[in-house]
VOTI-28911 format. One record per residue: x, y negated, z of N, C-alpha, C in turn. Coordinates in pm, whole numbers, plus 50000, padded with zeros to 5 digits. Atoms other than C-alpha are relative to their C-alpha. Example, Ala and Ser with C-alpha at 12.3 -4.5 7.8 and 13.67 -1.06 7.14 Angstrom:
<sites>
500895011950000512305045050780500904988050000;499185011949994513675010650714499234989150073;
</sites>
This chain:
<sites>
500364996450157657939921762305500594995249951;499225004850140660179918662030499344999949856;501265002050122658399909561683501005009049930;499294989650083659129936161463500514991049854;499065007650123661699923961134499445001449880;500865000050139659879915960820500525007549911;499114996550124661079933260505499814994549880;499825011550066662099908460280499045002049866;500834997950122660589925159956498495000150021;501074999749946657409930260129499444988449988;500145011649968656969898060260500214987849847;499945005250144658209884859876498695001849920;501134991150080655539903859732498524992250047;501435002249933652809889359982500354987249972;499805015950019654099849159952499414999349888;499915004150170654229850459581498465002149957;501364995050049650829864359530498924992950081;500575006849896649099840859835499524987149881;500255009450039646929808659699500704990850070;499305005749898648289778659798499744996050112;501055000849888645789770860025500125011750131;499464993349892646979801660207501075001750050;498635001449975650309795860179500294987650121;499925012849879650049761360357499415003550145;500054992249875648819781360661500865006550086;498674993449928651889798560707501384994749976;498795010250029654299768660626500545001650172;499225001549891657059771660914499724985750072;500085014749946656879730860965498194998649969;501235006950057653339714560930500084992149940;500265013850060654479685860777500855008449852;499644994650129654609691160391499674986549879;500555011450092654469663960090499915008749845;500574992350163652519678959774500584986249893;499175008950142654029665159425498804991549966;500625011250070651319643759382500004986150109;499495015549953651979619859641501714994749956;498685005250026655639616359498500494995749853;500815005150104655359590759265500925003049884;499694998950104657019593658931501224984249974;499045009950031660029567758809499054988749953;500875009150083657559548358595498514992750124;501255008149869654659543958907501014993250127;499275006549898657559536359141500654981749957;499795011350021658569506158942498794988449954;501025011150017655169493358877500114990249890;499515008650122655929485158499498505003249968;501804996250064652279479658286500825008949855;499664995550143652399502857996499934994049885;500035007550114652689487657671499645009749872;500754992850105650729495157361501255006849951;498994996450063654259508657212499505014550068;499784983849898654049538757500499055005250069;500954991250023650669542857496500005015849973;500024981450069650059583557485500735002449974;498784998750015653319587657464500595009250125;499644993649901655039615057701501194993650014;498555013349899657739589657899501105009550050;499334996349883660999601358048499494996850114;500225007649872660019580058312499035005950091;501214997449891656889599458416500225017050020;500174989349973658789630658393501465002650121;499275001449870661329621658705499764992850165;499635007249867661679610159069500864996750074;499365001249922663329596559285499984999850153;500704996149882662719609059672501334999550089;499115004749906664539599259960499495008550144;500594991749880664189623760250500375017050026;499354984449987664479662760392499055008249881;500334992750076664029685760090499345011750021;500414989149930662669710160280498775000850037;501385003549991659289694960315499485003549867;500745006350066658689691359968499475014049960;501264991550065655709712659782500044998849857;499414998650127657169716659461499845016949986;499894985750043657539753359261501265004450034;498884995849883661339755059389501034984450016;499415011549944663529732059542501715009549959;498964997050031667499737759427500864999150188;499005001249878670119750159746501254998849934;498205001250024673689734659724500675012750096;499364988549868674729769759862501744998649953;498504994349987678329784059911499925011149938;499734984450095679589817259660499165006050107;501194986149920677999838359940498475000650024;501925000549980674269825659929499685005050176;500455001049890674359834060311500184992050103;500505011649916673769800560437501234994050046;498965009349937676469771560587499594989950040;500165012549941676549736760645498794992149905;500315008750108674809707860505498345006050003;501394996250076671399713760308500245013249989;499804985649980672349747860311499605006350113;500304998449843671559754560673498874996050021;501315005149991668789737760650499005007349983;501274992150080666569753860385500325011850070;500044986449925667639788660539499294999950111;500605000349832666639778560909498614999949956;501115002850047663239767760700499395008149915;500394987550128662779796760461499845011250140;500434988349951662909822660760501445009949996;498954990249996665259854360819499815008049864;500294999850099663759866660491500934995649883;499005000250116665969846960255500945001650040;498724996549940669079853360421499935017449969;500064987050031668289890260378499775002249786;500315001050153667129887959988501474992449974;499195003950071670209867559954500975008450020;498854990049982672609893860083500055009249861;500174987250097671139920359767500574989649875;499445008250130672719886659508501545005250020;498754997349964676049898759640500584987449938;499115011450018677169862759604499994992349866;500125009150103677669838159321500894987849932;498855005350037680079821659093499934983749996;500295012550017680669783759078499574998649824;500785001150076678699769858871498075007749900;501494991950006675619795758823499184999250091;501414999949927672319801058976499265008850001;500524984050011670589825359125498624994350082;501145003949962666889824759232499295010850103;500854988449921664729838159534499054990550053;501435007849930661319833759695500334989250125;499775010649908661019804059919499605003550150;500684994549870659089822660207499204991850092;500515005849880658119800060507500174986749914;500075007450052659109771760296498794995449897;500895008950095656579744560098500495006149865;499274996850165658749752759797499345017249975;500014987250004657679785359642501375008849962;498434996849962661439792559542501094994850004;499085007649940664479785759629501135004749845;498754998750091667119782059339501684998350073;498614999249955670859788559446500904999349944;498765004950123674049770959263500554995250092;498905001249918677349768359393501034991549921;499635009050054678899735159306501395004750032;498754996349988682629731459239500544989750143;498635009849871685349717559551500944991949901;498935011350033686579687859443500914991550089;499115004549894688009671659724500254984049949;499555014250069688019637559578500485000049816;499464998350157689399649859240499045001749945;500924994450079687009648458943501095003449886;499174998950170688629665458613498865007149924;500914993650107687479683358310499135014950027;500474985749983686909717258508498814993450101;500665004249910685269697558819498265000349934;500955005450082682809682358547499305008949931;500704993450090681729708858343499695010650138;501064996449871680939729158668498864992850100;501105004249897679079706858833498854997549906;501034996050122676969703758468499325009850019;500794988649982676389738158475499315002450102;500944993949898674759740458798498804994049947;500865008750070672209715458653499395009449903;500564991950100671839734558356499605012550024;500554989349949671799766958492498525002550080;500554996949900669669758958760498134999249911;500965001950096666909743858501499195012449903;500474987050075667439771958263498825009650098;500624989249887665859794658573498774993349990;501775008949988662869767258601499315006049881;501074995350142661759775958240499875011849994;500454982850001662399810958242499355008950135;500884995349867660209814758586499014992649943;501425006950027657739792158424499394990250101;500815012649915657999765558670499774991549965;500095014750055656889731958642500304988950076;499315010949950658389710458888500985007650118;498764992949915661779714759088500744986250053;499215009449916663919691659334501475003550046;498744995150007667399689759321500694988250142;499125009749915669749675559638501194998649899;498655007350092673299657159550500515014250040;499354990549992675069687959478501724996649958;498614997349999678989694459581500694982850062;499685014049963679019656959734500325002350114;499735007749867679119665660074501835005350073;498764992949964681859689060244500925004549855;499454990350109682759700759878501234983849925;499335012950025684149661859816499634998049860;500495005250123682659653059486499354985249977;500445015350016682339615759423498794995350003;501355004849986678929600659509499574997349853;500185011150155679049579859182499315011349897;500124990850140680339606658922498895011849978;500934988449975678039632659070498444998249945;501595003150012674879608859038499835003249850;500285001050130675879603858664499635014449954;500244987050063676329640458591498495004650017;501704990049985672929650458745499124991549933;501025005750067670989623258565500105006249844;500385001050146672369624858236499855013649954;500734984950035671929666958237498764998450028;501345000150007668699660158351499464996449881;500625004250126667889639058099500075006049862;500004997550150669369654857793499185013650008;501034990549956667209687757927498634999150002;501964999650000663969673558013499504994149824;499865003050142664579656557627499515012149915;500284991250102664909690257464498835013650052;500964988549951661999706557688498884992950060;501245008549922659629683557799498595005850003;501334992049971656579704457737500345011350088;499694990649896658099729357995500354994950125;499515002949870658729707858293498664989149994;500895009049945656029683258476501054990250035;499575014849857658369665058717501735010150015;498594995349902662269670758830500144988150099;499985009949876662749654659159501414997550063;498645003549937666229638459243499904994950210;500055000349876666219643059621501094996550098;498675003549909668629622959850499944998550131;499995001149839669399623760218500504984250067;499525010749924671489592660295500164985449915;500255015950046671029554460208501124997449846;498644999850068674469556660045499505004749829;500134993350162673209579559758498594996249916;500975006550051669899562259714499944989649951;499725015050082671349529859626500235007349889;499304997950136673559547959381499055007149901;501214993450097670489567959218498734988849958;501225009250067667989540659205500874988649889;499595007350049670819519459048500105006449846;499824989850131671869543658785498535004949893;501504999950063668379557058714499524990649932;500775008150106667119527258558501224996849869;499394998050097669979528258331499825009649910;499964984150088669799566558220498464999049952;501624995550055665409565358213499614990549952;500825015149997664889526358136499465002049870;500475001250122664139538357755498525009650024;500124994750165662319558157538498665012050026;501184991949999659489579457490500635018349954;499654987650054660089618257452499455001549883;500184998350107660239628757111499725012049993;500664987449986657859660057035500685007549880;499434993950110658939688056750498944993849891;500805002150113655699676656553500344987149924;498985018150015657399637056553500775004549918;498634997050075660639650756447499635008649883;500104993250087659179675456186498644987949880;501035009550067656609645156023501234992949964;499005005950042659769626456054501145001349860;499244994350126661739649255841499214999549853;500565002850106658759650855589499764989049939;500255015150043658639616355533501334996749955;498315000750072662589613555494499885004849873;499774990650123661939642855240499404995949858;501025006150066658889624255016500964987449924;499365013250088659999600154722499704991649990;500835015949990660099567254746499384992049931;500675008550109658189544254580500924989849949;499405013350102659379518854285500724989250136;499885012749864659199490354556501255001350065;499314996149889660909511554811501665001849951;499004995450082663319524554567501264981150004;499755008550044663939486654470501074989250138;499525006949871664559472454845501075005650082;498954992649945666699500954924501524994149935;499145006250063668749490954655500764988150019;499215011449929669079458454763500714996050093;499404998749890669829464355072501415005950039;498594998150059672859487454949500794992849949;499065011850099674089458754705500554994150170;499815006649905673919438155074501345005050133;499084993349880675769463655307501245001549933;499035000350035678309467755049500504986549957;499105009749982679179433355020500314997150144;499075000549881679509432055408501445010449968;498694990750033682109462455332500854995949955;498825005450115683929444655066499934986649996;499915013950029684079411155124500654993349886;499635005450196684789387754778501604995450087;498655002850014688249380954718500854986750063;499795017949958688399344854800500135002550198;499964999449826687379355355197501115007550021;498934989249944689789383755192501784990049962;499015008250050692639357155034500194992150140;500075005849900691749331455321500485007550134;500224988549894691699362955566501464999650030;498394991949998695469371655494500494987550025;499235012249973696369332355490499834996650148;500415003849810694849327655864500965010650047;499114993449907697099357555967501044999149972;498455006150006700279347055804499724988950084;499945012049920699509314855954500075003450164;500144999249856699239328056304501115008949988;499004996349999702139350056237501314989449987;498885010949994704199318856132500084996550124;500195009249845702819301556462500895010350130;499774985349858703749335156688501764994349963;498784997050051707289333456522500744987750045;499145007649908708039299956587499504995350098;500144997749895706639299756908501025008250104;499354988449913709009327756976501504992049983;498635005350021712159310156820500224988150113;499845008949889711449280257042500084999550109;500074994949884710939297857324501525006150033;498374991149956714639316357278500854987149982;498945010849993716209282257209499984993550135;500295003549847714839270657537500855007250097;499024987549903716519300157710501154999149987;498565002450002719389292857539500484986050062;499745014349945719599257157655500095000650160;500114997949854718729266757995501345008150041;498424988050016722089292757954500924990150035;498825007550007724099264357853500074991250143;500095007949877723009242958142500375005550124;499654989349890723589269258397501434999049981;499104994650011726779274058246501154991150031;499335012049981728099238058268499744995850147;499915006749870726789230958612501195015450075;498894989549975728809265458699501594995550001;498565004250018732029249458550500234987050092;499855012349921731149215458744500595005350120;499854996149868730889232859076501505008750000;498424997450020734559252259000501014993149988;498765005550028736309225058886499824989550116;500205005249872734769204359199500975011050128;499144987249917736189237559394501504996350015;498234999550021739939232859264500194985850024;499855009749959739909196659333500035001350161;500094996849885738879202259691501275007550059;498934986349992741759232359658501044990750057;498795011750064743909204059502500244990250190;500425010049910743169178859836500695005550117;499714993149840743579203460102502015005050018;498134993450006747179214359954500724984350039;499435011449978748149177359973499964997750139;500245002649849746699169660325501075010650100;499144989349909748719202960431501444994549966;498575006550054751959185860252500444983550091;500045010049932751249153660440500325002750135;499544998449844751179168660781501465009550016;498584994550021753909189260691501664986050036;498885014250030756279155560635499834994950116;500255007849833754729139460952500445003550109;498864990349875755909166561161501414999850029;498494999650016759169165361038501214989550043;499255013049972759849130061080499794996050141;500444994949850758169136161433501485003050078;499444990649930760629160261537501374992050012;499075010450036763359136361352500414988950144;500385010949901762589107861573500295005950157;499524992549899762839131361891501565003450014;497914990749954766569142761848500854984850018;498915013150059767999108061776499754991150109;500245012149879766639088762112501085007950139;499264998049893769629087362341499694999350151;500565003549872767709075662667499285013650071;500924988349952766469105962898498994993150113;500425005449893763859097563162498965013750089;500454989849948761989119063419498885006649941;501174996350043759169122263240500025011949859;499514993950114761119137662915501355004250077;498664987949988762939167963024501335002249913;498884995950102766169172362842499655016649925;500494987950065765789201562586501245010750034;498864993349959769609212262712500244997150102;500025008249905769599206063048501805004750027;498784999449972773499204863164500274997550167;499784999449862774169209463559501474993949999;498685013349938776369177163693500665006050108;499574997649876779069181763893500304986050081;499905010449894779149157864207501344996450053;
</sites>
């Protein structure tokens, strides 16, 4: 007996109205990882909180690095690195569709695709995540230009705006476009971290956690190194702190403060405009350097000229030697000619003939 096909709209309403405990009973997989079991970046570093950081809303409290399967994360939303059809594919896209069940596919049909850089949201259905945010990354194939960078940045920005728009507090991102779309891993990580940091600083009160979920060891190493650089600072400045700072800047400074500021201004002016004597010394040093460089150039030119002359002399000597050899050969040929002529002359003047010396002009003798 075949199972009756679920209506995605009915199923969506039912799932989104359930409590967390009720939903856990219906997860397609028994394995799941709650948010409180995922360390923040600050917790994973095991660094002591300084007095200056005490009580402040740190960026490191807002982000996590997790290596593993994104489909088992029990968060408000996971992001799917989808293709433009939104109907499933390879990699993380196929894994999410498989884990969420057929209703995800049915709802995605109604979305009628998605353009590169944009994002759309659906229910998570059988996933531990309540929602799935589908975004389409750029096809880079190893090339990272202005368009690819802009589109990948938009993927993170638009996904985070959906998080804020739906009142969600936690979201997990996979590595977008680094699979078959060929976006290089390191530039992709830089874009992900910098974009999330910028958004969290502006929306710190709207988000509890952003998780960078990586699957490959290579990506884990890249993110671990770069997250240290990007999120090593800084407390998140609240709007109240900003307003207080503006008020403080707008108040009239005390007499002592004015005097100190004037002194600092004079000091700054001194740094910007050095004394005439220093300027003259600096100019003289520059002139000396220029003269030194000019002298070196002329010396180098003279050396090159000397080398060229030596080469010309060597060439002349070689040609002279060649001419001498030619003259000697000519004299030897002349001597040889004279010797041959002399030999022939001697042979012609010999009156005696022998058996071994045949006559040049033999004559038949009469008996």
